C-alpha positions as CSV (number, residue, x, y, z in Angstrom):
1,M,-51.7,33.9,-47.1
2,A,-48.1,34.3,-48.8
3,F,-45.9,32.0,-49.5
4,K,-43.1,32.0,-46.7
5,T,-41.0,28.7,-47.7
6,L,-40.0,28.3,-51.3
7,L,-38.2,25.0,-52.1
8,T,-36.2,23.9,-55.7
9,V,-34.8,20.6,-56.5
10,M,-32.0,20.7,-58.6
11,T,-30.2,17.6,-60.1
12,N,-27.6,19.7,-62.2
13,P,-26.8,23.6,-62.4
14,E,-27.6,23.8,-66.2
15,T,-31.3,22.7,-65.9
16,G,-32.0,24.0,-62.4
17,E,-31.0,27.3,-63.3
18,A,-34.1,29.2,-64.2
19,A,-36.3,27.5,-61.5
20,L,-33.3,28.8,-58.8
21,A,-33.4,32.0,-60.5
22,Q,-37.3,32.4,-60.0
23,T,-37.2,30.8,-56.6
24,I,-34.8,33.5,-55.7
25,A,-37.0,36.5,-57.3
26,L,-39.9,35.3,-55.3
27,A,-38.2,34.9,-52.3
28,E,-37.6,38.7,-52.4
29,S,-40.8,39.7,-53.3
30,Q,-42.7,37.4,-50.8
31,D,-40.0,37.9,-47.9
32,A,-39.7,34.0,-47.9
33,H,-37.1,31.6,-47.2
34,A,-35.7,29.8,-50.3
35,E,-34.4,26.4,-50.2
36,A,-32.6,24.2,-52.7
37,L,-32.3,20.3,-52.5
38,C,-29.4,19.2,-54.8
39,L,-29.7,15.9,-55.5
40,G,-27.1,13.5,-57.4
41,V,-29.2,10.8,-58.9
42,D,-27.7,7.2,-59.5
43,R,-29.5,6.6,-63.1
44,T,-28.7,2.8,-62.9
45,Q,-31.4,0.1,-61.9
46,T,-29.1,-2.2,-59.7
47,G,-31.7,-5.3,-59.9
48,Y,-31.2,-5.3,-63.8
49,Y,-27.3,-5.4,-63.8
50,Y,-26.0,-8.2,-65.8
51,A,-24.5,-11.6,-63.9
52,G,-21.3,-10.9,-62.7
53,A,-21.1,-7.2,-62.2
54,N,-19.2,-6.1,-59.3
55,A,-19.1,-3.8,-56.3
56,M,-16.7,-1.5,-58.1
57,I,-19.4,-0.7,-60.6
58,L,-22.0,0.0,-57.8
59,Q,-19.6,2.3,-56.2
60,E,-18.7,4.0,-59.5
61,T,-22.4,5.2,-59.8
62,V,-22.4,6.3,-56.2
63,T,-19.1,8.3,-56.5
64,R,-20.8,9.7,-59.6
65,A,-23.9,10.8,-58.2
66,Q,-22.1,12.5,-55.0
67,S,-19.8,14.3,-57.5
68,E,-23.0,15.8,-59.2
69,A,-24.8,16.4,-56.1
70,A,-21.5,18.5,-54.7
71,E,-21.1,20.4,-57.8
72,T,-25.1,21.3,-57.9
73,L,-24.7,22.1,-54.0
74,A,-21.6,24.6,-54.8
75,Y,-23.7,26.3,-57.6
76,A,-26.8,26.9,-55.8
77,S,-25.2,28.1,-52.5
78,D,-22.8,30.5,-54.4
79,V,-25.9,32.0,-56.3
80,L,-28.1,31.9,-53.3
81,E,-25.6,33.6,-51.1
82,K,-25.1,36.4,-53.5
83,S,-28.9,37.2,-53.8
84,G,-29.5,38.5,-50.0
85,V,-32.4,36.5,-49.3
86,R,-32.7,34.3,-46.5
87,W,-31.7,30.4,-47.8
88,S,-30.7,27.3,-47.1
89,A,-29.3,24.3,-49.4
90,E,-28.2,20.6,-48.9
91,D,-27.1,18.1,-51.2
92,G,-28.0,14.5,-51.2
93,I,-28.0,11.1,-53.4
94,A,-30.8,8.8,-54.6
95,Q,-31.4,6.0,-56.9
96,I,-34.0,7.2,-59.7
97,A,-36.2,4.9,-58.5
98,D,-36.1,6.5,-54.9
99,V,-35.8,9.8,-55.6
100,G,-39.8,10.7,-55.5
101,R,-39.6,9.8,-51.7
102,H,-36.9,12.4,-50.8
103,V,-38.6,15.2,-53.0
104,A,-41.8,14.3,-51.3
105,H,-40.7,14.5,-47.9
106,R,-39.3,18.0,-48.2
107,S,-42.5,19.2,-50.4
108,R,-44.6,18.3,-47.8
109,F,-43.2,21.5,-45.8
110,A,-43.1,23.8,-48.6
111,D,-45.7,26.6,-49.5
112,L,-44.8,26.5,-53.1
113,V,-41.9,24.1,-55.2
114,V,-40.3,26.0,-58.0
115,L,-39.3,23.0,-60.5
116,P,-37.7,22.9,-63.9
117,R,-39.6,22.1,-67.0
118,P,-39.4,18.2,-66.9
119,Y,-39.1,17.5,-70.7
120,G,-36.8,18.9,-73.1
121,E,-33.0,18.7,-74.1
122,N,-30.6,17.7,-71.3
123,H,-33.5,16.9,-68.6
124,G,-32.5,13.7,-67.1
125,A,-35.4,10.8,-66.5
126,E,-35.6,11.7,-62.9
127,A,-37.3,15.3,-64.0
128,E,-40.7,14.1,-64.5
129,P,-40.6,11.7,-61.2
130,I,-39.6,15.1,-59.4
131,V,-42.5,16.8,-60.5
132,E,-44.6,14.0,-59.6
133,A,-43.6,13.6,-56.4
134,A,-44.2,17.3,-55.5
135,L,-47.8,17.0,-56.4
136,F,-48.6,13.3,-55.3
137,E,-46.8,12.5,-52.4
138,G,-45.6,16.2,-51.2
139,H,-49.3,17.6,-51.7
140,A,-47.6,20.9,-52.6
141,P,-48.4,23.1,-55.2
142,I,-46.1,23.6,-57.8
143,L,-44.5,26.4,-60.3
144,V,-42.8,24.8,-63.5
145,I,-40.6,27.2,-65.3
146,P,-39.4,27.0,-68.8
147,D,-35.6,26.8,-69.3
148,D,-35.6,30.2,-70.9
149,C,-38.2,32.1,-68.8
150,T,-37.2,35.6,-67.4
151,P,-37.9,35.3,-63.4
152,I,-40.9,37.0,-62.6
153,T,-41.8,38.8,-58.9
154,Q,-45.6,39.3,-59.5
155,P,-47.5,38.4,-62.6
156,N,-49.8,40.9,-63.7
157,S,-51.8,38.9,-66.4
158,I,-52.9,35.5,-65.2
159,I,-54.9,32.8,-67.0
160,V,-56.9,30.4,-65.2
161,A,-57.7,27.1,-66.7
162,W,-61.0,26.2,-65.6
163,N,-63.0,22.9,-66.4
164,E,-65.0,22.6,-63.2
165,S,-62.6,19.9,-62.0
166,A,-61.7,19.5,-58.3
167,E,-57.7,19.7,-59.3
168,A,-58.5,23.1,-61.0
169,L,-60.2,24.4,-57.9
170,T,-57.3,23.1,-55.6
171,A,-54.9,25.2,-57.7
172,I,-56.8,28.2,-57.8
173,R,-57.1,28.4,-54.1
174,H,-53.3,27.6,-53.8
175,A,-52.7,30.4,-56.1
176,L,-54.7,32.9,-54.6
177,P,-51.7,35.0,-53.6
178,F,-50.8,35.7,-57.0
179,L,-54.4,36.2,-58.3
180,Q,-55.2,38.6,-55.8
181,A,-52.2,41.0,-56.6
182,A,-52.4,40.6,-60.7
183,D,-53.7,43.0,-62.6
184,I,-56.3,41.1,-64.5
185,V,-57.0,37.3,-64.2
186,R,-58.6,35.7,-67.1
187,I,-60.8,32.5,-66.1
188,V,-60.3,30.5,-69.4
189,V,-63.6,27.9,-70.1
190,I,-62.9,25.8,-73.3
191,A,-66.0,24.2,-75.1
192,P,-68.0,24.2,-72.0
193,P,-70.6,21.6,-71.9
194,T,-73.9,22.0,-73.0
195,H,-75.5,20.5,-70.1
196,G,-75.2,20.9,-66.5
197,P,-75.8,23.4,-63.7
198,D,-73.4,26.2,-65.2
199,R,-74.0,25.9,-68.6
200,S,-75.7,29.4,-69.2
201,D,-73.0,31.0,-67.0
202,P,-69.6,29.3,-67.5
203,G,-67.1,30.3,-65.0
204,G,-69.8,32.3,-63.5
205,M,-69.4,30.8,-59.8
206,L,-65.8,30.8,-59.9
207,S,-65.6,34.4,-60.8
208,Q,-67.9,35.2,-58.1
209,M,-65.6,33.2,-55.6
210,L,-63.0,35.4,-56.7
211,S,-64.1,38.5,-56.9
212,R,-64.8,38.1,-53.3
213,H,-61.1,37.7,-52.6
214,G,-60.6,41.2,-54.3
215,V,-59.5,39.3,-57.5
216,Q,-60.1,41.3,-60.7
217,C,-61.3,38.6,-63.2
218,E,-62.9,38.2,-66.4
219,I,-64.5,35.0,-68.0
220,D,-62.9,34.1,-71.5
221,V,-64.9,31.0,-73.3
222,L,-63.0,29.9,-76.1
223,A,-63.9,27.1,-78.7
224,K,-61.5,23.8,-78.8
225,N,-60.7,24.9,-82.6
226,M,-57.1,23.0,-82.1
227,A,-56.3,19.5,-81.7
228,R,-55.2,19.8,-77.9
229,V,-56.6,22.1,-75.2
230,S,-53.0,22.7,-73.8
231,D,-52.5,24.2,-77.5
232,V,-55.8,26.5,-77.2
233,L,-54.2,27.6,-73.6
234,N,-50.9,28.3,-74.9
235,R,-52.2,30.4,-77.8
236,H,-54.6,32.4,-75.6
237,T,-51.6,33.1,-73.4
238,V,-49.8,34.5,-76.2
239,D,-52.6,36.5,-77.5
240,T,-53.4,37.9,-74.1
241,D,-49.7,38.6,-73.1
242,S,-50.5,36.6,-70.0
243,D,-47.6,36.1,-67.5
244,M,-48.5,32.9,-65.8
245,I,-50.9,29.8,-66.2
246,V,-53.0,28.1,-63.2
247,M,-54.3,25.0,-63.7
248,G,-55.3,21.5,-62.0
249,A,-52.8,18.6,-62.8
250,Y,-53.5,15.4,-64.0
251,G,-57.3,14.8,-64.2
252,H,-56.5,11.5,-65.5
253,S,-54.3,8.8,-63.8
254,R,-50.6,9.2,-64.9
255,F,-50.6,6.0,-66.1
256,R,-53.1,7.1,-68.9
257,E,-51.1,10.5,-69.3
258,A,-47.9,8.7,-69.9
259,I,-49.2,6.7,-72.6
260,L,-51.9,8.7,-74.1
261,G,-50.5,12.1,-73.4
262,G,-52.9,14.7,-71.6
263,A,-53.5,18.3,-70.8
264,T,-50.8,18.4,-68.1
265,R,-48.1,16.5,-70.0
266,N,-48.6,18.5,-73.2
267,M,-48.9,21.8,-71.3
268,L,-45.4,21.1,-69.2
269,E,-43.9,20.3,-72.8
270,K,-44.8,23.6,-74.8
271,A,-46.0,26.3,-72.4
272,T,-43.7,29.5,-72.7
273,V,-44.7,31.0,-69.1
274,P,-44.7,29.6,-65.7
275,V,-47.1,27.1,-64.8
276,F,-49.2,26.8,-61.3
277,M,-50.3,23.4,-60.7
278,A,-52.0,21.5,-57.9
279,R,-54.0,18.7,-57.5
């Protein structure tokens, strides 16, 4: 199945530029429709205003959000119009506590949601909730794009992070259009368990499944010789000159990931290539 509806969510032109360019590149290669949801975000917390705050303050924050949404929509529409792909774009405003609801509703009807990296300089507080809303409430696969990433139409070499989890397998199934067209897919298993049904052949069952879909794959078993799994994956991505990482998202609760960190958060902070995620 090809990706036919591609959605990107933008809250300002600067941080959304790379994701929009990637959306257009995929729309061209997949003969797909590109959609841009341009949100102006009211980042205030209305319930926590000091006593005596008046309606003028509330109106000012709404007006600012409307202005940001209009500016982002104008930018996205201009870029999409010049691209020649089939496209649509719309704007809207939302309070930061409610932004996820709007993103989730639109993500439900997209084959793939292309988003900027949620961490980094000039990335607003709404970036992380947007990623989580697309994954958890929208139940959509996402492609997270680093800020300085050059758009790709079809990755030639892909790394699949395999830990036998349901989240990883879901991501792999969603990523099949990319995997089938790649020259090589590397199934990366880091420090496989010494007990279990697949201990003698880590990644073997997955390799068999993908091979039956016409995927050219190899299995790379790596030691966890760095503090974080994400660091091992990122180094192997560079060493193998890979173009994309496919992995499951949030194997632990989002609260635990946020407090203690985890492979998902660390990967989104450090990755230098697009990261395909689902759960």
